[in-house]
C-alpha positions as CSV (number, residue, x, y, z in Angstrom):
1,M,-2.1,21.0,-61.1
2,P,-2.1,17.8,-59.0
3,P,-2.9,18.1,-55.3
4,M,0.0,18.5,-53.0
5,I,0.5,16.6,-49.7
6,L,2.7,18.4,-47.1
7,L,4.9,15.9,-45.2
8,L,5.7,17.0,-41.7
9,S,8.3,15.2,-39.7
10,G,8.4,15.7,-35.9
11,S,12.0,14.7,-35.7
12,L,15.1,16.8,-36.0
13,R,17.4,13.7,-36.3
14,A,18.7,13.3,-39.8
15,G,18.5,9.5,-39.9
16,S,15.2,9.1,-38.0
17,S,12.7,6.5,-38.9
18,N,10.2,9.3,-39.3
19,E,12.3,10.8,-42.1
20,T,12.6,7.4,-43.6
21,V,8.8,7.1,-43.8
22,L,8.4,10.5,-45.3
23,R,11.1,10.0,-47.9
24,T,9.4,6.8,-48.8
25,A,6.0,8.6,-49.1
26,E,7.7,11.0,-51.6
27,D,9.0,7.9,-53.5
28,V,5.7,6.1,-53.7
29,A,3.3,9.0,-54.2
30,P,1.0,8.3,-57.1
31,P,1.8,10.3,-60.3
32,D,-1.2,12.5,-59.8
33,V,0.0,13.6,-56.4
34,R,2.7,16.0,-55.5
35,T,4.5,15.9,-52.1
36,L,6.5,18.5,-50.3
37,R,8.6,17.6,-47.3
38,Y,8.7,20.5,-44.9
39,E,12.3,21.0,-43.7
40,G,12.0,24.1,-41.5
41,L,11.3,22.5,-38.1
42,A,14.7,23.5,-36.7
43,T,14.4,27.2,-37.9
44,L,11.1,28.0,-36.2
45,P,11.4,30.4,-33.3
46,H,10.0,29.4,-29.9
47,F,6.3,30.1,-29.9
48,N,5.3,33.3,-28.2
49,P,1.8,34.6,-28.6
50,D,3.2,38.1,-28.6
51,D,5.0,37.3,-31.8
52,D,1.9,35.7,-33.5
53,A,1.1,39.0,-35.3
54,D,2.1,40.8,-38.4
55,P,4.8,40.8,-39.4
56,L,5.3,37.1,-38.5
57,P,8.8,35.7,-38.3
58,Q,9.9,34.6,-41.7
59,A,10.1,30.9,-40.7
60,V,6.5,31.0,-39.5
61,T,5.3,32.7,-42.7
62,G,7.0,29.8,-44.7
63,L,5.4,27.2,-42.5
64,R,1.9,28.7,-42.9
65,A,2.4,29.2,-46.6
66,A,3.3,25.5,-47.0
67,I,0.2,24.4,-45.0
68,D,-2.0,26.8,-47.0
69,A,-0.7,25.4,-50.3
70,A,-1.3,21.8,-49.3
71,A,-4.4,19.8,-50.2
72,A,-3.6,17.6,-47.2
73,I,-1.0,17.0,-44.5
74,L,0.8,13.7,-43.5
75,V,2.6,13.7,-40.2
76,C,5.2,11.3,-38.9
77,T,6.6,12.1,-35.5
78,P,8.5,10.3,-32.8
79,E,7.3,10.1,-29.2
80,Y,9.6,11.6,-26.5
81,A,8.8,11.1,-22.8
82,G,5.3,9.9,-23.7
83,T,4.2,12.8,-25.9
84,L,5.3,14.9,-28.9
85,P,8.8,16.2,-29.2
86,G,8.9,19.8,-28.0
87,S,10.2,21.1,-31.3
88,F,7.2,19.6,-33.1
89,K,4.7,20.8,-30.5
90,N,6.3,24.2,-31.2
91,L,5.5,23.9,-34.9
92,L,1.9,23.0,-34.1
93,D,1.6,25.9,-31.7
94,W,2.5,28.2,-34.6
95,T,-0.5,26.9,-36.5
96,V,-3.1,27.8,-33.9
97,G,-3.1,31.5,-34.6
98,G,-3.5,31.1,-38.3
99,T,-6.4,29.6,-40.3
100,E,-4.4,27.6,-42.8
101,I,-4.8,24.3,-41.1
102,C,-8.6,24.7,-40.3
103,D,-10.6,22.0,-42.2
104,K,-7.3,20.7,-43.8
105,P,-7.3,16.8,-44.1
106,V,-4.5,15.5,-41.8
107,A,-3.3,12.0,-41.0
108,W,-0.3,10.5,-39.4
109,V,1.9,7.5,-39.7
110,T,3.4,6.0,-36.5
111,A,6.8,4.6,-37.3
112,A,7.5,3.4,-33.7
113,A,7.8,-0.2,-32.7
114,P,4.5,-2.0,-31.6
115,G,3.4,-0.7,-28.2
116,R,5.2,2.6,-28.6
117,G,4.0,5.9,-30.0
118,E,0.5,6.1,-28.6
119,G,1.3,9.1,-26.4
120,A,2.5,11.1,-29.4
121,S,-0.6,10.1,-31.4
122,A,-2.9,11.0,-28.6
123,T,-1.3,14.4,-28.1
124,L,-1.2,15.0,-31.9
125,R,-5.0,14.2,-32.0
126,T,-5.7,16.7,-29.2
127,V,-3.7,19.5,-30.8
128,L,-5.1,18.9,-34.3
129,D,-8.6,18.9,-33.0
130,Y,-7.9,22.2,-31.3
131,T,-6.6,23.7,-34.5
132,G,-9.7,22.7,-36.5
133,A,-7.8,20.2,-38.8
134,T,-9.9,17.4,-40.2
135,I,-8.3,14.1,-39.0
136,V,-8.7,11.4,-41.7
137,E,-9.0,8.3,-39.5
138,E,-8.8,5.8,-42.3
139,A,-5.4,7.3,-43.4
140,C,-3.9,7.2,-39.9
141,T,-1.7,4.1,-39.7
142,R,1.3,2.4,-38.2
143,I,4.4,1.4,-40.3
144,P,7.0,0.3,-37.8
145,V,10.6,1.1,-38.9
146,L,12.8,-1.0,-36.7
147,P,16.6,-0.9,-36.8
148,N,16.7,-3.9,-39.1
149,T,14.0,-2.7,-41.5
150,P,15.4,-2.9,-45.1
151,T,16.1,0.5,-46.7
152,K,18.0,1.7,-49.7
153,N,19.2,5.3,-49.6
154,G,17.0,6.0,-46.6
155,I,13.9,4.7,-48.4
156,L,11.8,1.7,-47.3
157,T,12.1,-1.2,-49.8
158,D,9.5,-3.7,-48.6
159,P,6.8,-3.9,-51.3
160,R,3.9,-4.4,-48.9
161,T,5.0,-1.4,-46.8
162,R,5.4,0.7,-49.9
163,T,1.9,-0.3,-51.1
164,H,0.5,0.5,-47.7
165,L,2.0,3.9,-47.7
166,T,0.7,4.7,-51.2
167,Q,-2.8,3.7,-50.0
168,T,-2.4,6.0,-47.0
169,L,-1.6,8.9,-49.3
170,Q,-4.6,8.1,-51.5
171,R,-7.0,7.8,-48.4
172,L,-5.7,11.1,-47.1
173,L,-6.8,12.8,-50.4
174,Q,-10.1,11.1,-50.5
175,Q,-11.4,13.2,-47.6
């Protein structure tokens, strides 16, 4: 069975540039790679260490199972107030108590305009280091999705951008 890359969006907004990047990643994934876009961000309960015990909330069990099944993880998250959105930080907090993300290759794509997104990337790096994930530096990249970026059905159409994203997925799996 081909390796699977879990795609994690840090945005709850349906039409977000982060979702556009991840939908495009699904579209350009090489034939020998499967992708799974995690869609349970909004259903995760607020993290409480008292609840990080068996039986785990069902949404947390689903998140951890998706992470465990993945060969690698690609994140695309917005920056809010200079850091990660609270809902996405909550998702990451639920990974700390499990071992599924330990040593898992992880990279991120920053979809923000130039000069933006560094706070989210820095916080993401800090949290991923804490969880024991393996950050694949050569797969971390920036693909700005500005309001006038060409898309079709919510998927990026620029051939260079699509090639760049395919290469990002390949680099992530070469870890």
